[in-house]
C-alpha positions in Angstrom: 10.3 19.8 -16.4 7.0 21.4 -17.3 5.6 23.2 -13.6 9.0 24.4 -12.7 11.3 23.7 -10.0 8.5 22.9 -6.9 7.0 20.1 -8.7 10.0 18.7 -9.8 10.9 18.6 -5.9 7.8 17.2 -5.5 7.6 14.5 -8.0 11.7 13.8 -6.7 10.7 13.8 -2.8 7.8 10.9 -3.8 9.7 8.6 -5.6 12.9 8.9 -2.9 10.7 8.6 0.1 7.1 7.0 -1.0 4.9 9.6 0.6 1.7 9.9 -0.5 0.7 13.3 -2.3 -1.1 14.5 1.0 1.4 13.8 2.6 4.0 15.6 1.2 1.6 19.0 0.8 0.7 18.6 4.2 4.3 18.7 5.5 4.8 21.9 7.7 8.7 23.0 8.0 8.9 21.8 11.5 8.6 18.3 10.0 11.2 18.6 7.5 14.6 18.1 8.8 17.0 19.1 7.0 20.3 18.5 9.9 19.6 14.6 9.6 17.8 14.9 6.1 14.4 13.2 7.6 10.9 14.0 6.8 8.3 12.9 9.5 5.1 12.2 8.5 2.3 13.6 11.5 0.8 10.8 12.5 -2.2 13.3 13.4 -2.6 16.5 11.1 0.7 14.8 8.7 -1.7 14.9 5.6 -3.6 17.8 3.4 -7.0 17.2 2.1 -9.7 19.3 0.4 -13.4 19.1 -0.2 -16.4 21.4 0.2 -14.3 24.3 -0.9 -11.9 23.8 1.4 -8.3 22.7 2.9 -7.5 20.9 5.7 -4.5 19.0 7.9 -5.8 15.1 9.4 -4.0 12.0 9.6 -2.6 10.0 6.3 -5.0 7.6 5.2 -4.9 5.7 1.9 -7.0 8.0 -0.2 -5.7 7.9 -4.1 -3.8 11.1 -4.8 -4.0 13.4 -8.0 -2.0 12.2 -11.0 1.7 13.4 -12.5 0.4 12.8 -16.2 -0.9 16.3 -17.0 -4.3 17.6 -17.7 -4.3 18.0 -21.0 -7.6 15.9 -21.3 -9.3 18.5 -19.1 -11.3 21.1 -20.8 -11.9 23.1 -17.9 -8.1 23.3 -16.5 -7.0 27.2 -16.3 -3.7 26.3 -17.2 -2.6 23.4 -19.3 0.1 21.6 -17.2 2.2 18.6 -19.8 3.1 15.1 -18.3 5.8 14.3 -16.2 6.2 11.6 -17.9 2.7 9.7 -19.9 0.9 7.2 -18.3 2.9 8.5 -15.2 0.7 8.8 -11.8 1.8 10.4 -8.5 0.7 6.9 -7.0 2.8 5.0 -9.2 6.1 6.9 -7.6 5.0 5.4 -4.4 5.1 1.7 -6.1 8.5 2.7 -7.7 9.9 3.4 -4.4 8.9 0.1 -3.2 10.2 -2.0 -6.6 13.4 0.0 -5.3 13.4 -1.3 -2.0 12.8 -5.0 -3.0 15.8 -4.7 -5.6 17.5 -3.3 -2.4 16.8 -6.1 -0.1 15.3 -3.9 2.6 13.6 -6.2 4.8 9.6 -6.3 4.5 9.3 -4.7 7.7 11.4 -1.8 6.7 9.4 -1.2 3.9 5.8 -1.5 5.4 6.9 0.8 8.5 8.5 3.5 5.6 5.1 3.6 3.6 2.8 3.8 6.4 1.6 0.0 6.1 0.8 -2.6 8.7 2.1 -5.6 8.8 0.2 -8.5 10.2 2.4 -10.2 12.3 0.7 -13.2 13.3 2.7 -16.1 12.7 6.0 -14.1 11.8 9.6 -14.3 13.7 
């Protein structure tokens, strides 16, 4: 896989968890529970952000993550990166995860909780 094992692990984790780019890159060791296989996204500092030439941790949002389709079209890239798969975006892995949950019959409320969404529960039982 282009980019080596770290990128591969990031892509696999995104597909299996539905986590956003910033949520995965903002993970800290204390939030990865290897004993029970859980990853916990901290609601206050669980997302890595970049701007104005600095990085910081803050609450997760619905911002668009970078793509996983390489950077071969960018002339200013320091290193050329082949796409993981043509037309695949990192955010697309999140949608794939949602599709898999639907196919597996996971209740909608559990899907929403897993993806960090809030459902309007008015009128629902």
